C-alpha positions as CSV (number, residue, x, y, z in Angstrom):
1,M,88.6,107.2,64.0
2,S,86.7,110.0,61.6
3,Q,88.0,110.5,58.2
4,I,89.0,114.1,58.8
5,T,91.4,113.0,61.8
6,R,92.7,110.3,59.6
7,R,93.7,112.8,56.9
8,K,95.1,115.1,59.5
9,L,97.1,112.0,61.5
10,L,98.5,110.5,57.3
11,K,99.2,114.3,56.6
12,R,101.3,114.9,60.0
13,S,102.4,111.7,61.1
14,A,106.0,110.5,60.0
15,A,106.5,107.7,57.4
16,T,108.6,104.5,58.9
17,G,112.1,103.5,58.2
18,A,113.7,107.0,59.0
19,A,117.6,105.8,59.8
20,V,118.5,106.5,63.7
21,L,118.6,110.0,65.2
22,M,121.5,111.3,66.2
23,L,121.5,114.9,66.8
24,S,124.4,117.1,68.2
25,S,124.0,117.8,71.8
26,T,124.4,121.6,71.2
27,Q,120.7,121.6,71.4
28,A,120.9,120.3,75.2
29,K,122.0,124.2,75.7
30,R,118.5,125.5,76.2
31,V,118.0,127.8,79.3
32,F,114.8,127.7,80.4
33,G,113.5,131.0,81.9
34,A,110.9,131.4,84.9
35,N,108.3,131.9,82.7
36,D,109.0,129.7,79.5
37,E,107.0,126.8,79.0
38,L,108.3,123.1,78.7
39,K,107.4,121.8,75.6
40,V,106.5,117.8,76.0
41,A,105.5,114.9,73.9
42,V,103.9,111.6,74.6
43,V,104.8,108.5,73.2
44,G,102.5,105.4,74.0
45,F,99.4,106.1,75.4
46,G,97.1,103.1,75.9
47,G,97.2,103.0,79.3
48,R,99.7,105.1,81.5
49,G,100.9,107.8,78.8
50,K,97.2,108.8,79.2
51,E,97.7,110.2,82.4
52,H,100.9,111.7,81.2
53,I,99.0,113.6,79.1
54,A,96.4,114.9,81.7
55,A,99.3,115.8,83.8
56,Y,101.6,117.7,81.1
57,S,98.5,119.1,79.8
58,S,97.3,120.6,83.4
59,L,100.3,121.6,85.1
60,S,101.8,125.1,85.5
61,G,104.8,126.0,82.9
62,C,104.1,123.3,80.4
63,S,102.2,121.5,77.8
64,V,101.7,118.8,75.4
65,T,103.1,120.1,71.8
66,A,103.4,116.1,70.3
67,L,101.7,112.8,70.4
68,C,103.3,109.8,69.3
69,D,102.3,106.0,69.0
70,A,102.5,103.3,67.0
71,D,98.7,102.3,66.8
72,Q,97.1,104.4,64.3
73,N,93.7,103.9,65.8
74,T,94.8,105.1,69.5
75,L,97.0,108.1,67.7
76,G,94.3,109.5,65.7
77,K,91.4,109.3,68.8
78,Q,94.0,110.9,71.2
79,A,94.8,113.6,68.5
80,E,91.3,114.1,67.8
81,S,90.3,114.7,71.3
82,M,93.2,117.1,72.1
83,D,93.0,119.3,68.4
84,K,89.6,120.4,70.3
85,K,91.7,122.0,73.1
86,T,94.2,123.3,71.2
87,G,92.4,124.6,68.0
88,G,94.6,121.8,65.9
89,K,97.6,122.3,66.8
90,I,99.1,119.2,68.0
91,E,101.7,117.1,66.3
92,T,101.3,113.7,65.8
93,Y,103.8,110.7,64.9
94,L,103.7,106.9,64.3
95,D,107.8,107.2,64.3
96,V,109.1,108.3,67.8
97,R,112.6,109.0,65.7
98,K,110.6,111.6,63.3
99,L,109.2,112.7,66.4
100,L,112.8,113.7,67.7
101,E,113.4,115.9,64.6
102,S,110.6,118.2,66.2
103,K,111.6,121.7,67.4
104,N,108.4,122.1,69.2
105,V,109.5,119.6,71.6
106,D,111.5,119.7,74.8
107,A,111.1,116.8,76.7
108,I,109.8,113.2,76.0
109,A,107.0,111.5,78.3
110,T,107.0,107.5,77.5
111,A,104.7,105.3,78.6
112,T,105.4,102.7,75.7
113,P,105.8,98.7,76.4
114,N,109.0,97.8,78.4
115,H,111.1,97.0,75.8
116,W,111.0,100.6,74.1
117,H,111.9,102.3,77.3
118,S,115.8,102.6,77.4
119,L,115.9,103.0,73.3
120,I,113.9,105.7,73.8
121,T,115.4,107.3,76.6
122,I,118.6,107.0,74.6
123,W,117.5,108.5,71.7
124,S,115.9,111.2,73.3
125,C,119.0,112.4,75.3
126,Q,120.6,111.9,71.8
127,A,118.1,114.3,70.3
128,G,118.6,117.0,73.3
129,K,115.6,116.3,74.6
130,D,114.6,115.6,78.5
131,V,113.0,112.2,79.8
132,Y,110.6,111.0,81.6
133,V,110.5,107.4,81.4
134,E,107.9,105.0,82.7
135,K,109.1,102.0,85.0
136,P,110.7,99.8,84.4
137,I,113.8,102.1,82.6
138,S,114.9,98.8,81.0
139,H,113.8,95.8,79.7
140,N,117.3,94.1,80.4
141,I,120.7,95.2,82.5
142,Y,122.4,96.4,80.3
143,E,120.1,99.0,78.5
144,G,119.5,100.5,81.9
145,R,123.1,101.0,82.1
146,K,123.2,102.6,78.5
147,C,120.6,105.3,80.0
148,V,122.7,106.3,82.8
149,E,125.5,106.8,79.9
150,A,123.8,108.8,77.9
151,A,122.0,110.9,80.5
152,A,125.3,112.1,81.8
153,K,126.8,112.2,78.3
154,Y,124.4,114.6,77.2
155,K,123.9,116.1,80.2
156,R,120.0,115.6,80.0
157,V,117.2,115.0,82.8
158,V,115.9,111.3,82.8
159,Q,113.7,110.8,85.5
160,H,111.9,107.6,86.6
161,G,108.3,106.7,86.9
162,T,108.6,105.7,90.4
163,Q,107.0,108.0,91.7
164,R,107.4,107.8,95.6
165,R,110.5,109.2,95.5
166,S,108.6,112.4,95.1
167,D,106.1,111.8,98.5
168,K,107.1,113.4,101.2
169,G,105.8,110.6,103.5
170,W,108.5,108.1,102.5
171,Y,110.9,110.6,103.6
172,E,110.0,110.9,107.1
173,A,109.0,107.6,107.6
174,F,112.5,106.6,106.6
175,D,114.1,109.1,108.2
176,Y,112.1,107.9,111.7
177,I,113.7,104.4,111.0
178,R,117.2,105.4,110.2
179,K,117.2,107.4,113.8
180,G,116.7,104.2,115.3
181,N,113.2,104.8,116.9
182,L,112.3,101.0,115.9
183,G,116.2,99.6,116.9
184,A,118.4,98.2,114.3
185,V,116.8,96.9,111.1
186,K,117.4,93.3,110.6
187,W,115.6,92.7,107.0
188,V,113.5,94.6,104.2
189,K,110.6,92.7,102.3
190,G,109.1,94.4,99.5
191,F,105.8,92.8,98.0
192,C,103.2,92.8,94.9
193,Y,100.3,90.5,95.7
194,K,97.9,91.5,92.6
195,P,95.8,88.2,91.0
196,R,96.6,88.2,87.6
197,P,94.1,86.4,85.4
198,S,94.8,83.8,82.9
199,I,95.7,85.6,79.4
200,G,94.3,82.8,77.4
201,K,95.3,79.9,74.9
202,T,95.9,80.4,71.4
203,E,95.5,77.6,68.5
204,G,98.4,79.7,66.0
205,P,99.3,83.2,65.0
206,Q,96.9,85.9,65.6
207,P,95.8,88.5,63.7
208,I,97.5,92.0,64.2
209,P,94.7,94.7,65.4
210,A,93.8,97.3,62.5
211,G,95.9,100.2,62.4
212,V,99.2,99.1,64.3
213,N,102.4,99.2,63.0
214,Y,103.6,96.2,64.0
215,D,107.0,96.8,62.9
216,L,107.2,100.0,65.3
217,W,105.6,98.5,67.8
218,C,107.9,95.5,67.8
219,G,110.9,98.0,67.7
220,P,114.0,96.2,69.8
221,A,111.9,92.9,70.2
222,P,111.5,89.8,68.0
223,M,109.0,90.6,65.4
224,E,107.4,87.0,65.9
225,P,103.9,86.5,65.0
226,L,101.7,87.1,67.6
227,R,101.1,84.5,69.9
228,R,98.3,85.8,72.4
229,K,94.7,87.0,72.1
230,K,95.6,90.8,73.2
231,L,98.4,92.6,72.0
232,H,98.2,95.6,74.4
233,Y,98.9,95.1,78.2
234,D,99.5,91.2,77.8
235,W,103.0,91.9,76.4
236,H,103.6,92.2,80.2
237,W,103.4,88.3,80.8
238,V,106.2,87.4,77.7
239,W,109.6,87.2,77.9
240,P,110.4,89.6,74.6
241,T,108.5,93.1,75.5
242,G,107.9,92.1,79.7
243,N,109.4,91.5,82.8
244,G,106.4,89.6,84.7
245,D,104.9,91.7,87.7
246,I,108.1,91.8,89.6
247,G,109.0,94.5,86.7
248,N,105.6,96.2,86.0
249,Q,103.9,96.8,89.5
250,G,106.8,95.2,91.9
251,V,109.4,97.8,90.5
252,H,107.7,100.5,92.5
253,E,108.2,98.2,95.6
254,M,111.7,97.2,95.1
255,D,112.6,100.9,94.3
256,L,110.8,101.4,98.1
257,C,113.4,98.8,99.5
258,R,116.6,99.4,97.6
259,W,115.9,103.4,98.6
260,F,115.3,102.6,102.1
261,V,118.6,100.2,102.4
262,G,120.8,102.9,100.5
263,N,122.4,100.3,98.0
264,K,124.6,102.5,95.4
265,E,125.0,99.2,93.3
266,L,123.6,96.1,92.9
267,P,124.0,92.9,95.1
268,E,126.8,90.7,94.9
269,R,124.7,87.5,94.9
270,V,120.7,87.0,94.0
271,M,118.6,83.3,94.1
272,S,114.8,83.1,93.0
273,F,112.1,80.0,92.9
274,G,108.7,80.4,92.0
275,G,106.3,79.4,89.1
276,R,103.7,79.9,86.5
277,F,100.5,77.9,88.3
278,L,97.6,76.4,87.9
279,V,97.1,78.6,84.7
280,D,98.1,76.7,80.9
281,D,98.2,80.3,78.9
282,D,100.2,81.7,76.3
283,A,102.3,83.9,79.3
284,T,105.8,82.9,80.0
285,T,106.5,84.9,82.9
286,P,105.9,83.4,86.6
287,N,103.0,84.5,88.6
288,T,104.6,83.5,91.7
289,L,108.1,84.4,92.6
290,V,110.3,84.6,95.8
291,T,113.8,86.4,95.4
292,Y,116.8,86.9,98.2
293,Y,119.0,89.3,97.7
294,D,122.0,89.5,99.1
295,Y,123.0,92.9,100.2
296,K,125.1,93.7,103.4
297,P,124.5,94.3,106.2
298,V,120.5,94.3,105.3
299,P,119.2,92.0,102.9
300,F,115.7,91.9,101.3
301,I,113.1,89.4,100.1
302,F,110.7,90.1,97.4
303,E,107.6,88.0,96.9
304,V,105.0,88.2,93.7
305,R,102.0,86.8,93.6
306,G,99.7,86.7,91.0
307,L,97.0,84.0,92.2
308,P,94.1,85.2,94.4
309,S,94.9,86.0,97.9
310,K,91.9,83.5,99.4
311,A,93.3,84.7,103.0
312,P,96.2,86.2,105.0
313,T,98.9,84.0,106.2
314,N,100.4,83.5,109.4
315,F,103.7,85.5,109.4
316,A,106.3,83.3,111.1
317,D,106.5,85.6,114.5
318,G,102.6,85.6,114.7
319,K,101.8,88.6,112.8
320,V,99.5,88.8,110.3
321,W,100.9,88.6,106.6
322,P,100.4,90.6,104.5
323,P,99.9,93.4,106.8
324,M,96.8,95.1,107.2
325,D,96.2,99.4,106.5
326,A,94.6,101.3,108.8
327,F,91.0,100.6,107.9
328,G,91.9,96.7,108.7
329,K,92.5,95.7,104.7
330,I,95.2,93.9,103.5
331,V,97.6,95.6,101.8
332,R,98.6,94.2,98.6
333,V,101.7,96.1,97.5
334,G,104.1,97.6,99.8
335,M,107.1,96.9,102.1
336,W,108.0,95.5,105.4
337,I,110.7,96.9,107.6
338,Q,111.5,94.3,110.1
339,C,113.8,95.9,113.3
340,E,115.0,94.6,116.7
341,D,112.5,96.5,118.3
342,G,109.5,96.6,116.0
343,Y,108.3,96.9,112.3
344,F,107.4,99.4,110.0
345,A,104.4,98.0,107.2
346,A,103.4,100.7,104.7
347,G,101.3,100.0,101.0
348,E,100.0,102.7,98.7
349,G,98.4,105.1,101.2
350,G,101.3,105.4,103.7
351,G,101.9,103.2,106.5
352,W,102.3,102.7,110.3
353,A,105.5,102.1,112.5
354,Y,105.1,99.2,115.4
355,D,106.6,97.8,118.3
356,K,107.5,94.7,119.1
357,K,104.2,93.6,120.4
358,G,102.2,94.7,117.0
359,E,100.8,98.2,118.6
360,K,100.9,101.2,116.4
361,K,103.4,103.7,117.4
362,Q,103.4,106.3,114.4
363,Q,101.4,106.5,111.6
364,F,103.0,107.8,108.0
365,K,100.6,109.4,105.5
366,Q,100.9,109.7,101.9
367,Q,101.4,113.3,100.6
368,L,101.9,112.7,97.0
369,G,99.4,114.6,94.6
370,R,98.3,113.1,91.4
371,F,100.5,114.7,89.4
372,G,103.2,115.3,91.7
373,H,105.8,113.4,90.2
374,Q,105.5,115.2,86.6
375,E,105.7,118.5,88.5
376,N,108.8,117.2,89.9
377,F,110.5,116.5,86.5
378,V,108.9,120.1,85.0
379,K,111.0,121.8,88.0
380,A,114.2,119.2,87.1
381,C,113.9,120.1,83.7
382,K,113.7,123.9,84.4
383,S,116.3,124.1,86.9
384,R,118.6,122.0,85.5
385,K,120.2,121.2,89.1
386,P,120.7,117.3,89.5
387,E,119.6,117.6,93.1
388,D,115.8,118.5,92.0
389,N,115.6,114.8,90.0
390,V,114.5,112.9,92.9
391,A,114.4,109.9,90.3
392,D,116.8,110.2,88.3
393,A,118.9,107.5,85.6
394,E,121.1,105.6,88.0
395,V,118.3,105.3,90.7
396,A,116.1,103.9,88.0
397,H,118.7,101.4,86.7
398,L,119.6,100.2,89.6
399,S,116.1,99.1,91.0
400,A,114.9,98.2,87.3
401,A,118.0,96.2,87.4
402,C,117.4,94.4,90.9
403,C,113.9,92.9,88.9
404,H,115.9,92.1,86.1
405,L,118.4,90.0,88.5
406,G,115.3,88.0,90.1
407,N,114.3,87.1,86.6
408,I,117.3,86.0,85.6
409,S,118.0,83.8,88.4
410,Y,114.2,82.2,87.6
411,Q,115.1,81.8,84.0
412,V,118.3,79.9,84.5
413,G,116.7,77.7,87.0
414,K,115.2,74.3,86.7
415,E,111.7,72.5,88.0
416,V,112.1,70.5,91.0
417,P,109.5,68.7,92.8
418,A,108.2,70.9,95.7
419,A,110.0,68.9,98.3
420,D,113.7,69.8,96.8
421,A,112.8,73.2,96.5
422,Q,112.0,73.6,100.3
423,A,115.3,72.0,100.8
424,A,117.1,74.2,98.5
425,V,116.0,77.2,100.5
426,K,116.2,75.8,104.2
427,G,119.9,77.3,104.8
428,N,118.8,80.5,104.4
429,A,116.2,82.1,107.5
430,Q,114.4,84.7,105.2
431,M,113.7,82.2,102.3
432,A,112.5,79.3,104.6
433,E,110.2,81.5,106.0
434,A,109.3,83.3,102.9
435,Y,108.9,79.3,101.3
436,E,106.4,78.5,103.9
437,R,104.2,81.3,102.8
438,F,104.7,80.9,99.7
439,S,103.5,77.2,99.9
440,D,100.7,78.1,102.2
441,H,99.4,80.4,99.5
442,L,99.6,77.8,96.7
443,A,98.0,75.5,98.7
444,K,95.3,77.9,99.0
445,N,94.8,78.2,95.2
446,T,94.6,74.4,95.2
447,F,98.2,73.6,94.2
448,D,99.3,70.5,96.0
449,P,102.8,71.6,97.1
450,K,103.5,67.8,97.8
451,T,102.9,66.6,94.4
452,G,103.7,70.0,92.4
453,K,106.9,71.2,91.3
454,I,108.8,74.5,91.2
455,V,111.3,76.4,89.5
456,V,114.1,77.0,91.4
457,G,117.2,79.4,90.4
458,P,120.7,79.0,91.3
459,T,122.1,81.4,93.8
460,L,124.1,83.7,91.2
461,T,127.1,85.5,91.9
462,L,127.5,89.0,90.6
463,D,130.5,91.7,90.0
464,P,128.5,94.8,91.0
465,K,131.2,96.9,88.9
466,T,130.6,95.1,85.7
467,E,127.3,94.5,86.5
468,R,128.1,90.8,85.1
469,F,127.4,87.2,86.6
470,T,130.7,85.4,87.7
471,G,130.8,81.9,89.1
472,E,129.4,78.4,88.1
473,F,126.2,79.6,86.4
474,A,127.9,82.8,84.4
475,D,128.0,81.7,80.9
476,E,124.0,81.1,81.0
477,A,123.1,83.8,83.2
478,N,124.9,86.1,81.4
479,K,122.9,85.4,78.5
480,H,119.9,87.4,79.9
481,V,121.7,90.6,80.7
482,S,121.4,91.8,77.3
483,R,119.6,90.4,74.3
484,D,120.1,90.2,70.1
485,Y,118.5,93.5,68.9
486,R,116.3,93.7,65.8
487,K,118.0,96.1,63.6
488,P,117.9,99.2,63.1
489,Y,116.5,99.5,66.8
490,V,119.9,98.5,68.3
491,V,120.6,99.5,71.9
492,P,124.3,101.0,71.4
493,E,127.1,100.0,73.2
494,N,128.6,103.2,72.4
495,V,125.7,106.3,73.3
């Protein structure tokens, strides 16, 4: 970063340690005219946040007026780039609390690590700002519910980064199936098959990258010594900051499952099995996970695979699993809806409806443009109509919480011999089928299912009204519903 940019940054950035901002909700009363510009601040842009900068810099009716990141180098480089476009008008902040004091910001788009998502959302609502929050909206179940409460209390638009909700193709596909064109729905499956390499093994604490304010970066999470080679991105694979791939890529497919089934609350029972197989590294989240959600009348199953897919495996009734797209390529992420008279298989680019014989009946193509979901957010912010927000806080919370439920069963689980793991699911037809695919996949990756061990989580029971666990394993499971927050970065009970 140039010295000029550094001086600008230090002058414009706020000092850390400010008190938690609690602005009056009277700031929420701004009414947008047809030609008014929505002023957006982007918080966190080491990865996905850059897409938000591009979106709100190019969409009609909005602009990027401020940037915030706890990494001074990342912030400085992006500010320097944007200053060339704005003539030096971009505001920069290291501390999101000071950003929220700005009167030059109407809305926040945040793409920080997961552990910051909810607190930024809540603080933004309290400050009278609308929020586009990247998936998942929360790091745990408690946080997500608090985001819902904050959005309602302060009458804020909170939109989740599950962008397929803005894709007309999915509406058409789901409507086709709900009208009975494939018969009654039996079950739904979501899947995330994305190889994830080892993050490596360290021998001790690692240096914090130069320019990173580590206190701000950690925020609500424990400020522990860095025990992985990379501070950025690999936070996905450790519990204090990430949620594994079920809460990373998987939340998109989880949202599709829940959207189609139409669930308005969490399931009463959930069970997972999996493990972190064939790698010895500093990650703690599973790289392979299967979860069963006991929704009535249509249950759904979710499968995560972080190991390479050497070859497609056979599905129980002879169909290839994972499904193939229209070009014969294996679909790595998507969903499968099994019906009495056929099935629907889909991934990133859309999907096909098939009959019982596996013959294609109808195609449903993706219809979402690059910035279509951000465009929906701008529309909702200006209209203030709840129906214009296709992925609101409640939608976000329930889909993210389903991911957390799968992780919690795994975290409460015990490592057992593979034979015992298979026996634990034999009474559930869908899970027994999933176990066969799981075992076959591991075997293709040189894991011996006869001698290896697998983490099997208990079947947890949940009260969907309180979003707390009940029954035999409740005490241990409820420890994962929330977390001990590091002051002053506390997600409040009363938002």
